[in-house]
C-alpha positions in Angstrom: 137.8 127.2 89.0 134.3 125.8 88.9 133.1 128.5 86.7 133.1 128.1 82.9 132.2 130.4 80.1 129.1 129.7 78.1 131.2 129.3 75.0 133.5 126.7 76.7 130.4 124.6 77.9 129.1 124.8 74.2 132.3 123.5 72.7 132.9 120.8 75.0 132.2 117.4 73.4 129.8 115.1 75.1 128.2 111.7 74.2 124.6 110.9 73.9 124.3 109.6 77.5 125.6 113.0 78.9 123.4 114.9 76.6 120.3 113.1 77.8 121.3 113.5 81.5 121.8 117.2 81.1 118.7 117.4 79.2 116.7 115.5 82.0 118.1 117.8 84.7 117.2 120.8 82.6 113.7 119.6 82.2 113.2 119.0 85.9 114.6 122.7 86.6 112.1 124.1 84.2 108.9 122.2 84.9 109.7 122.0 88.5 109.5 118.8 90.6 106.2 119.9 92.0 104.8 120.3 88.7 105.7 116.6 87.6 104.3 115.3 90.9 101.0 117.0 90.3 100.9 115.7 86.9 101.4 112.2 88.2 98.9 112.3 91.0 95.5 111.1 90.5 92.8 113.9 89.8 90.0 113.8 92.5 86.4 112.9 91.2 84.1 115.9 91.1 81.6 116.0 93.9 77.9 116.6 93.1 76.3 119.8 94.2 73.4 119.7 96.5 71.0 120.9 94.0 72.1 118.8 91.1 69.7 116.5 89.7 70.7 113.0 88.9 68.9 109.8 87.4 67.6 107.2 89.5 67.9 107.2 93.4 71.0 109.8 93.5 69.1 112.4 95.6 67.4 109.9 98.0 68.5 108.1 101.0 68.9 104.9 98.9 71.1 106.6 96.3 74.9 107.2 96.4 
């Protein structure tokens, strides 16, 4: 039977490698794969508002 009780799982001896694998899977389940992907993706640069003043040639045809 594939179902095991909580106490059977807790009483099972595992080595460090297995523990880290289970911990990694648990971390993925808790945070979600999409949350990890969003944290690794670059953040977009904020765009300037049309009325925002900038130094230099920022608001002219020669600016950014």
